[in-house]
DSSP file (Angstrom, degrees, kcal/mol; ACC not computed):
  #  RESIDUE AA STRUCTURE BP1 BP2  ACC     N-H-->O    O-->H-N    N-H-->O    O-->H-N    TCO  KAPPA ALPHA  PHI   PSI    X-CA   Y-CA   Z-CA
    1    1 A X     >        0   0    0      0, 0.0     4,-2.2     0, 0.0     5,-0.2   0.000 360.0 360.0 360.0 -35.9 -115.4   96.1   54.9
    2    2 A X  H  >  +     0   0    0      1,-0.2     4,-2.4     2,-0.2     5,-0.2   0.887 360.0  52.2 -61.6 -37.4 -118.6   95.9   56.9
    3    3 A X  H  > S+     0   0    0      2,-0.2     4,-2.5     1,-0.2    -1,-0.2   0.890 107.5  51.2 -65.7 -38.2 -116.7   96.3   60.1
    4    4 A X  H  > S+     0   0    0      2,-0.2     4,-2.1     1,-0.2    -1,-0.2   0.903 111.0  47.1 -66.6 -41.8 -115.0   99.3   58.9
    5    5 A X  H  X S+     0   0    0     -4,-2.2     4,-2.2     2,-0.2    -2,-0.2   0.902 112.1  50.7 -62.2 -42.3 -118.2  101.0   57.9
    6    6 A X  H  X S+     0   0    0     -4,-2.4     4,-2.3     2,-0.2    -2,-0.2   0.892 111.2  49.3 -65.5 -39.7 -119.8  100.0   61.2
    7    7 A X  H  X S+     0   0    0     -4,-2.5     4,-2.1     2,-0.2    -1,-0.2   0.868 110.1  49.8 -70.7 -32.2 -116.8  101.6   63.1
    8    8 A X  H  X S+     0   0    0     -4,-2.1     4,-2.5     2,-0.2    -2,-0.2   0.893 110.3  51.3 -63.7 -40.4 -117.0  104.7   61.1
    9    9 A X  H  X S+     0   0    0     -4,-2.2     4,-2.2     2,-0.2    -2,-0.2   0.889 109.6  49.8 -59.8 -41.6 -120.6  104.9   61.9
   10   10 A X  H  X S+     0   0    0     -4,-2.3     4,-2.2     2,-0.2    -2,-0.2   0.903 110.6  50.1 -65.5 -40.7 -119.9  104.5   65.6
   11   11 A X  H  X S+     0   0    0     -4,-2.1     4,-2.1     2,-0.2    -2,-0.2   0.903 110.1  50.3 -67.1 -38.9 -117.3  107.2   65.5
   12   12 A X  H  X S+     0   0    0     -4,-2.5     4,-2.1     1,-0.2    -1,-0.2   0.905 110.9  48.6 -62.0 -42.5 -119.7  109.6   63.7
   13   13 A X  H  X S+     0   0    0     -4,-2.2     4,-2.1     1,-0.2    -2,-0.2   0.891 110.4  51.3 -66.5 -37.9 -122.4  108.9   66.3
   14   14 A X  H  X S+     0   0    0     -4,-2.2     4,-2.3     1,-0.2    -1,-0.2   0.873 110.4  50.3 -68.5 -36.2 -119.8  109.5   69.1
   15   15 A X  H  X S+     0   0    0     -4,-2.1     4,-2.3     2,-0.2    -2,-0.2   0.891 109.7  49.3 -69.4 -39.1 -118.9  112.8   67.5
   16   16 A X  H  X S+     0   0    0     -4,-2.1     4,-1.5     2,-0.2    -2,-0.2   0.904 112.3  48.4 -67.6 -38.4 -122.5  113.9   67.2
   17   17 A X  H  X S+     0   0    0     -4,-2.1     4,-2.8     1,-0.2     5,-0.3   0.915 110.9  51.8 -68.6 -38.1 -123.1  113.0   70.9
   18   18 A X  H  X S+     0   0    0     -4,-2.3     4,-2.6     1,-0.2    -2,-0.2   0.909 108.2  50.6 -67.1 -37.4 -119.9  114.9   71.9
   19   19 A X  H  < S+     0   0    0     -4,-2.3    -1,-0.2     2,-0.2    -2,-0.2   0.807 111.8  47.6 -67.9 -26.3 -121.1  118.0   70.0
   20   20 A X  H >< S+     0   0    0     -4,-1.5     3,-1.0    -5,-0.2    -2,-0.2   0.925 114.3  46.6 -76.3 -44.7 -124.4  117.8   71.8
   21   21 A X  H 3< S+     0   0    0     -4,-2.8    -2,-0.2     1,-0.2    -3,-0.2   0.852 111.0  53.5 -62.7 -38.6 -122.7  117.3   75.3
   22   22 A X  T 3< S+     0   0    0     -4,-2.6    -1,-0.2    -5,-0.3    -2,-0.2   0.528  86.7 106.3 -78.5  -0.1 -120.3  120.1   74.5
   23   23 A X  S X  S-     0   0    0     -3,-1.0     3,-1.4    -5,-0.1    -3,-0.1  -0.371  80.8-117.4 -78.7 160.7 -123.0  122.5   73.8
   24   24 A X  T 3  S+     0   0    0      1,-0.3     4,-0.2    -2,-0.1    -1,-0.1   0.773 111.2  58.9 -70.0 -23.4 -123.9  125.3   76.3
   25   25 A X  T 3  S+     0   0    0     -5,-0.1     2,-0.3     2,-0.1    -1,-0.3   0.540  78.9 103.7 -88.7  -1.9 -127.4  124.1   76.8
   26   26 A X  S <  S-     0   0    0     -3,-1.4     2,-1.7    -6,-0.2    -5,-0.0  -0.638  80.9-120.1 -76.2 132.5 -126.2  120.5   78.2
   27   27 A X        -     0   0    0     -2,-0.3     2,-0.1     2,-0.0    -1,-0.1  -0.538  63.2 -43.4 -82.6  84.9 -126.6  120.6   82.0
   28   28 A X  S    S-     0   0    0     -2,-1.7     2,-0.3    -4,-0.2    -2,-0.0  -0.296  89.2 -28.1  99.0-176.3 -123.2  120.1   83.4
   29   29 A X        -     0   0    0      1,-0.1    -7,-0.0    -2,-0.1    -2,-0.0  -0.545  63.9-113.2 -79.1 133.6 -120.2  117.9   83.0
   30   30 A X        -     0   0    0     -2,-0.3    -1,-0.1     1,-0.1    -2,-0.0  -0.227  39.0 -99.1 -64.4 160.3 -120.6  114.4   81.5
   31   31 A X     >  -     0   0    0      1,-0.1     4,-2.4     4,-0.0     5,-0.2  -0.200  30.6-104.5 -75.9 171.3 -119.9  111.4   83.8
   32   32 A X  H  > S+     0   0    0      1,-0.2     4,-2.3     2,-0.2     5,-0.2   0.890 122.3  53.9 -61.8 -42.2 -116.6  109.4   83.8
   33   33 A X  H  > S+     0   0    0      2,-0.2     4,-2.4     1,-0.2    -1,-0.2   0.893 108.6  48.0 -61.3 -41.1 -118.4  106.6   81.9
   34   34 A X  H  > S+     0   0    0      2,-0.2     4,-3.0     1,-0.2     5,-0.2   0.936 112.7  49.2 -66.1 -47.3 -119.5  109.0   79.1
   35   35 A X  H  X S+     0   0    0     -4,-2.4     4,-1.5     1,-0.2    -1,-0.2   0.868 112.0  48.0 -62.0 -35.5 -116.1  110.5   78.8
   36   36 A X  H  X S+     0   0    0     -4,-2.3     4,-1.7     2,-0.2    -1,-0.2   0.918 112.8  48.3 -67.2 -46.6 -114.5  107.0   78.6
   37   37 A X  H  X S+     0   0    0     -4,-2.4     4,-2.3     1,-0.2    -2,-0.2   0.919 111.5  50.1 -64.1 -43.3 -117.1  105.9   76.0
   38   38 A X  H  < S+     0   0    0     -4,-3.0     4,-0.2     1,-0.2    -1,-0.2   0.825 108.0  52.5 -69.0 -26.4 -116.5  109.0   73.9
   39   39 A X  H  < S+     0   0    0     -4,-1.5     6,-0.5    -5,-0.2     3,-0.4   0.843 109.6  51.1 -67.8 -34.4 -112.7  108.5   74.1
   40   40 A X  H  < S+     0   0    0     -4,-1.7     9,-0.2     1,-0.2    -2,-0.2   0.882 111.6  45.9 -68.6 -38.1 -113.3  104.9   72.8
   41   41 A X  S  < S+     0   0    0     -4,-2.3    -1,-0.2     4,-0.2   -27,-0.2   0.390  89.3 108.2 -89.4   2.4 -115.4  106.2   69.9
   42   42 A X  S  > S-     0   0    0     -3,-0.4     4,-2.5    -4,-0.2     3,-0.3  -0.372  91.6-101.2 -67.7 158.1 -112.9  108.9   69.1
   43   43 A X  H  > S+     0   0    0      1,-0.2     4,-2.0     2,-0.2     5,-0.1   0.884 124.7  51.4 -57.2 -38.7 -110.9  108.1   65.8
   44   44 A X  H  > S+     0   0    0      1,-0.2     4,-1.4     2,-0.2    -1,-0.2   0.903 111.3  47.3 -63.8 -40.6 -107.9  106.9   67.7
   45   45 A X  H  > S+     0   0    0     -6,-0.5     4,-2.4    -3,-0.3    -2,-0.2   0.875 108.4  54.7 -67.1 -37.7 -110.2  104.5   69.8
   46   46 A X  H  X S+     0   0    0     -4,-2.5     4,-2.4     1,-0.2    -1,-0.2   0.876 104.2  56.2 -63.6 -35.9 -111.9  103.3   66.6
   47   47 A X  H  X S+     0   0    0     -4,-2.0     4,-2.2    -5,-0.2    -1,-0.2   0.928 107.5  47.9 -51.7 -48.2 -108.4  102.4   65.3
   48   48 A X  H  X S+     0   0    0     -4,-1.4     4,-2.3     2,-0.2    -2,-0.2   0.876 110.5  51.8 -65.4 -39.9 -107.9  100.3   68.4
   49   49 A X  H  X S+     0   0    0     -4,-2.4     4,-2.2    -9,-0.2    -1,-0.2   0.893 109.4  50.4 -62.0 -39.3 -111.3   98.6   67.9
   50   50 A X  H  X S+     0   0    0     -4,-2.4     4,-2.4     1,-0.2    -2,-0.2   0.877 107.5  53.4 -67.5 -36.8 -110.4   97.9   64.3
   51   51 A X  H  X S+     0   0    0     -4,-2.2     4,-2.8     2,-0.2     5,-0.2   0.922 107.8  51.2 -62.2 -41.7 -107.1   96.3   65.5
   52   52 A X  H  X S+     0   0    0     -4,-2.3     4,-2.4     1,-0.2    -2,-0.2   0.942 110.1  48.8 -60.9 -42.4 -109.0   94.1   67.9
   53   53 A X  H  X S+     0   0    0     -4,-2.2     4,-2.2     1,-0.2    -1,-0.2   0.889 112.5  49.0 -63.7 -37.6 -111.3   92.9   65.0
   54   54 A X  H  X S+     0   0    0     -4,-2.4     4,-2.7     2,-0.2     5,-0.2   0.881 109.2  51.3 -66.6 -41.1 -108.3   92.3   62.8
   55   55 A X  H  X>S+     0   0    0     -4,-2.8     4,-1.4     2,-0.2     5,-1.3   0.883 111.0  49.2 -64.0 -39.3 -106.6   90.3   65.6
   56   56 A X  H  <5S+     0   0    0     -4,-2.4    -2,-0.2    -5,-0.2    -1,-0.2   0.951 114.3  44.9 -65.3 -47.6 -109.8   88.2   65.9
   57   57 A X  H  <5S+     0   0    0     -4,-2.2    -2,-0.2     1,-0.2    -1,-0.2   0.876 119.2  40.5 -67.6 -39.1 -110.0   87.6   62.2
   58   58 A X  H  <5S-     0   0    0     -4,-2.7    -1,-0.2    -5,-0.2    -2,-0.2   0.687  99.7-138.6 -83.0 -15.1 -106.2   86.8   61.8
   59   59 A X  T  <5 +     0   0    0     -4,-1.4     2,-0.5    -5,-0.2    -3,-0.2   0.944  49.2 151.3  59.8  48.6 -106.2   84.8   65.1
   60   60 A X     >< -     0   0    0     -5,-1.3     4,-1.6     1,-0.1    -1,-0.2  -0.954  38.1-163.0-114.3 121.3 -102.9   86.3   66.0
   61   61 A X  H  > S+     0   0    0     -2,-0.5     4,-2.5     1,-0.2     5,-0.2   0.869  89.9  58.3 -69.1 -36.7 -102.0   86.7   69.6
   62   62 A X  H  > S+     0   0    0      1,-0.2     4,-1.8     2,-0.2    -1,-0.2   0.851 108.1  46.1 -61.5 -36.6  -99.3   89.2   69.0
   63   63 A X  H  > S+     0   0    0      2,-0.2     4,-2.5     1,-0.2    -1,-0.2   0.816 110.8  53.8 -72.7 -32.7 -101.7   91.5   67.2
   64   64 A X  H  X S+     0   0    0     -4,-1.6     4,-2.3     2,-0.2    -2,-0.2   0.917 109.7  47.7 -63.4 -45.6 -104.2   91.1   70.1
   65   65 A X  H  X S+     0   0    0     -4,-2.5     4,-2.4     2,-0.2    -2,-0.2   0.906 113.0  47.1 -63.2 -42.4 -101.6   92.0   72.6
   66   66 A X  H  X S+     0   0    0     -4,-1.8     4,-2.9     1,-0.2     5,-0.2   0.938 111.7  52.6 -64.9 -44.9 -100.6   95.1   70.6
   67   67 A X  H  X S+     0   0    0     -4,-2.5     4,-2.2     2,-0.2    -2,-0.2   0.891 111.0  45.9 -59.5 -41.4 -104.3   96.1   70.1
   68   68 A X  H  X S+     0   0    0     -4,-2.3     4,-2.0     2,-0.2    -1,-0.2   0.896 112.6  50.1 -69.9 -39.8 -105.0   95.9   73.8
   69   69 A X  H  X S+     0   0    0     -4,-2.4     4,-2.1    -5,-0.2    -2,-0.2   0.909 110.8  49.7 -63.1 -41.7 -101.8   97.8   74.6
   70   70 A X  H  X S+     0   0    0     -4,-2.9     4,-2.4     1,-0.2    -2,-0.2   0.914 109.9  51.7 -66.8 -41.3 -102.8  100.5   72.1
   71   71 A X  H  X S+     0   0    0     -4,-2.2     4,-2.9     2,-0.2    -1,-0.2   0.882 107.7  51.5 -62.7 -38.1 -106.3  100.8   73.5
   72   72 A X  H  X S+     0   0    0     -4,-2.0     4,-1.8     2,-0.2    -1,-0.2   0.926 111.1  47.9 -66.5 -40.4 -104.9  101.2   77.0
   73   73 A X  H  < S+     0   0    0     -4,-2.1    -2,-0.2     1,-0.2    -1,-0.2   0.882 115.0  45.9 -64.8 -35.6 -102.7  104.0   75.7
   74   74 A X  H  < S+     0   0    0     -4,-2.4    -2,-0.2    -5,-0.2    -1,-0.2   0.913 116.3  45.0 -71.0 -42.8 -105.7  105.7   73.9
   75   75 A X  H  < S+     0   0    0     -4,-2.9     2,-0.6    -5,-0.2    -2,-0.2   0.760  94.7  81.0 -80.4 -24.2 -108.1  105.3   76.9
   76   76 A X  S  < S-     0   0    0     -4,-1.8     2,-0.1    -5,-0.2    -1,-0.0  -0.733  87.2-125.0 -85.7 117.1 -105.8  106.5   79.6
   77   77 A X        -     0   0    0     -2,-0.6     2,-0.7     1,-0.1    -2,-0.1  -0.393  17.1-146.5 -68.8 136.1 -105.8  110.3   79.5
   78   78 A X        +     0   0    0     -4,-0.1     2,-0.3    -2,-0.1    17,-0.2  -0.896  27.5 163.5-102.7 118.7 -102.3  111.8   79.2
   79   79 A X        +     0   0    0     -2,-0.7    -2,-0.0     1,-0.1    -1,-0.0  -0.705  14.9 142.6-138.7  86.8 -102.1  115.1   81.1
   80   80 A X  S    S-     0   0    0     -2,-0.3     3,-0.1     2,-0.1    -1,-0.1   0.273  75.7-102.0-106.6   8.2  -98.4  116.1   81.6
   81   81 A X  S >  S+     0   0    0      1,-0.3     3,-0.8    -3,-0.1     4,-0.3   0.519  75.1 145.4  82.2   6.0  -99.0  119.8   81.0
   82   82 A X  T 3   +     0   0    0      1,-0.2    -1,-0.3     2,-0.1    12,-0.2  -0.475  65.6  13.5 -69.7 146.1  -97.6  119.6   77.4
   83   83 A X  T >  S+     0   0    0     -2,-0.1     3,-1.7     1,-0.1     4,-0.3   0.326  87.5 115.2  77.4  -4.6  -99.2  121.9   74.9
   84   84 A X  G X  S+     0   0    0     -3,-0.8     3,-0.8     1,-0.3    -2,-0.1   0.781  73.7  57.6 -71.6 -22.0 -101.0  124.1   77.4
   85   85 A X  G 3  S+     0   0    0     -4,-0.3    -1,-0.3     1,-0.2     3,-0.1   0.569  96.0  66.0 -79.0  -6.1  -99.0  127.0   76.4
   86   86 A X  G <  S-     0   0    0     -3,-1.7    -1,-0.2     1,-0.3     3,-0.2   0.528 113.4-106.8 -88.3  -5.5 -100.2  126.6   72.8
   87   87 A X    X   -     0   0    0     -3,-0.8     3,-1.1    -4,-0.3    -1,-0.3  -0.348  40.3 -63.7 104.5 169.6 -103.8  127.4   73.8
   88   88 A X  G >  S+     0   0    0      1,-0.2     3,-1.0     2,-0.2     4,-0.2   0.726 123.9  66.7 -65.5 -27.0 -106.9  125.4   74.2
   89   89 A X  G 3  S+     0   0    0      1,-0.2     3,-0.3    -3,-0.2    -1,-0.2   0.772 104.7  43.7 -70.1 -25.0 -107.0  124.4   70.5
   90   90 A X  G X  S+     0   0    0     -3,-1.1     3,-1.3    -7,-0.2     4,-0.4   0.139  74.1 106.7-112.3  20.1 -103.8  122.3   70.8
   91   91 A X  T <  S+     0   0    0     -3,-1.0     4,-0.4     1,-0.2     3,-0.3   0.752  77.9  61.7 -68.2 -20.1 -104.4  120.4   74.1
   92   92 A X  T 3> S+     0   0    0     -3,-0.3     4,-2.1    -4,-0.2    -1,-0.2   0.601  81.4  88.5 -78.1 -12.2 -105.0  117.3   72.0
   93   93 A X  H <> S+     0   0    0     -3,-1.3     4,-2.8     1,-0.2     5,-0.2   0.924  82.7  48.7 -60.0 -52.5 -101.5  117.4   70.5
   94   94 A X  H  > S+     0   0    0     -4,-0.4     4,-2.4    -3,-0.3    -1,-0.2   0.946 113.6  47.6 -52.4 -51.9  -99.5  115.3   73.1
   95   95 A X  H  > S+     0   0    0     -4,-0.4     4,-2.6     1,-0.2    -1,-0.2   0.861 112.1  51.6 -56.7 -39.2 -102.1  112.5   73.1
   96   96 A X  H  X S+     0   0    0     -4,-2.1     4,-2.5     2,-0.2     5,-0.2   0.922 110.8  47.3 -60.3 -49.5 -102.1  112.6   69.2
   97   97 A X  H  X S+     0   0    0     -4,-2.8     4,-1.9     2,-0.2    -2,-0.2   0.884 113.9  47.2 -65.2 -39.1  -98.3  112.3   69.2
   98   98 A X  H  X S+     0   0    0     -4,-2.4     4,-2.1    -5,-0.2    -2,-0.2   0.937 113.5  46.8 -67.0 -45.7  -98.3  109.5   71.7
   99   99 A X  H  X S+     0   0    0     -4,-2.6     4,-2.0     1,-0.2    -2,-0.2   0.912 114.2  48.1 -63.8 -42.9 -101.0  107.5   70.0
  100  100 A X  H  X S+     0   0    0     -4,-2.5     4,-2.4     1,-0.2    -1,-0.2   0.853 110.8  52.2 -65.0 -36.6  -99.3  108.0   66.5
  101  101 A X  H  X S+     0   0    0     -4,-1.9     4,-2.3    -5,-0.2    -1,-0.2   0.861 107.5  51.0 -71.0 -34.5  -95.9  106.9   68.0
  102  102 A X  H  X S+     0   0    0     -4,-2.1     4,-2.4     2,-0.2    -2,-0.2   0.927 112.9  46.1 -64.3 -44.7  -97.4  103.7   69.4
  103  103 A X  H  X S+     0   0    0     -4,-2.0     4,-2.4     2,-0.2    -2,-0.2   0.885 113.8  48.7 -61.2 -41.9  -98.8  102.9   66.1
  104  104 A X  H  X S+     0   0    0     -4,-2.4     4,-2.5     2,-0.2    -1,-0.2   0.916 113.2  45.9 -66.7 -43.9  -95.6  103.7   64.3
  105  105 A X  H  X S+     0   0    0     -4,-2.3     4,-2.2     2,-0.2    -2,-0.2   0.883 112.5  51.9 -67.1 -40.6  -93.5  101.7   66.6
  106  106 A X  H  X S+     0   0    0     -4,-2.4     4,-2.5     2,-0.2    -2,-0.2   0.913 109.7  49.5 -61.9 -44.0  -96.0   98.8   66.4
  107  107 A X  H  X S+     0   0    0     -4,-2.4     4,-2.2     1,-0.2    -2,-0.2   0.932 112.0  47.9 -63.1 -45.4  -95.8   98.8   62.6
  108  108 A X  H  X S+     0   0    0     -4,-2.5     4,-2.1     2,-0.2    -1,-0.2   0.883 111.0  51.9 -61.6 -36.9  -92.0   98.9   62.7
  109  109 A X  H  X S+     0   0    0     -4,-2.2     4,-2.4     1,-0.2    -2,-0.2   0.937 111.0  45.8 -68.6 -47.7  -92.0   96.0   65.2
  110  110 A X  H  X S+     0   0    0     -4,-2.5     4,-1.8     1,-0.2    -1,-0.2   0.837 111.3  53.2 -64.7 -30.6  -94.3   93.9   63.0
  111  111 A X  H  X S+     0   0    0     -4,-2.2     4,-1.9     2,-0.2    -2,-0.2   0.893 110.6  46.7 -67.7 -41.9  -92.3   94.7   59.9
  112  112 A X  H  X S+     0   0    0     -4,-2.1     4,-2.5     2,-0.2    -2,-0.2   0.914 111.6  50.8 -66.7 -42.3  -89.0   93.6   61.6
  113  113 A X  H  X S+     0   0    0     -4,-2.4     4,-2.3     1,-0.2    -1,-0.2   0.897 109.8  51.2 -64.2 -38.4  -90.7   90.4   62.9
  114  114 A X  H  X S+     0   0    0     -4,-1.8     4,-1.9     2,-0.2    -1,-0.2   0.858 108.9  49.8 -65.2 -37.1  -91.9   89.6   59.4
  115  115 A X  H  X S+     0   0    0     -4,-1.9     4,-2.2     2,-0.2    -2,-0.2   0.904 111.3  49.9 -65.8 -41.9  -88.4   90.1   57.9
  116  116 A X  H  X S+     0   0    0     -4,-2.5     4,-1.8     1,-0.2    -2,-0.2   0.908 111.0  48.8 -61.0 -43.7  -87.0   87.7   60.6
  117  117 A X  H  X S+     0   0    0     -4,-2.3     4,-1.8     1,-0.2    -1,-0.2   0.888 110.8  51.3 -69.1 -35.8  -89.6   85.1   59.8
  118  118 A X  H  X S+     0   0    0     -4,-1.9     4,-1.4     2,-0.2    -1,-0.2   0.894 109.1  50.3 -66.4 -39.7  -88.9   85.4   56.1
  119  119 A X  H  X S+     0   0    0     -4,-2.2     4,-0.7     1,-0.2    -1,-0.2   0.853 109.8  50.2 -65.6 -33.7  -85.2   84.9   56.6
  120  120 A X  H  < S+     0   0    0     -4,-1.8     3,-0.4     1,-0.2    -2,-0.2   0.849 109.0  52.2 -71.7 -33.4  -85.8   81.8   58.7
  121  121 A X  H  < S+     0   0    0     -4,-1.8    -2,-0.2     1,-0.2    -1,-0.2   0.819 104.3  57.5 -71.1 -29.8  -88.1   80.4   56.1
  122  122 A X  H  <        0   0    0     -4,-1.4    -1,-0.2     1,-0.2    -2,-0.2   0.708 360.0 360.0 -69.6 -25.6  -85.4   80.9   53.4
  123  123 A X     <        0   0    0     -4,-0.7    -1,-0.2    -3,-0.4    -2,-0.1   0.493 360.0 360.0 -74.6 360.0  -82.8   78.8   55.3
């Protein structure tokens, strides 16, 4: 629970910094490192950090591999030109769909693996 509260606090701090950087009085474009850090503190990045903590607590290599793969998907910017015709307010859509799909497929994969393990234990 403490980890969750800390990660939510980090995400809120990242959002506050993003609002300050995005303001018209900020002098120029943020550096690559700042953009990368803000992407990590975005809600999708915080989910990846929470998965890393869960993998550490559970000591599961498969969950660690999934968490690292998810963080790679979150941190690599996807710019395929999708959603640009919807306007500036929907440019986050493709990345949101990709992140959600990775989480959904990972959840399905872990559920199938659990079913297989349960069937093996019943034999």
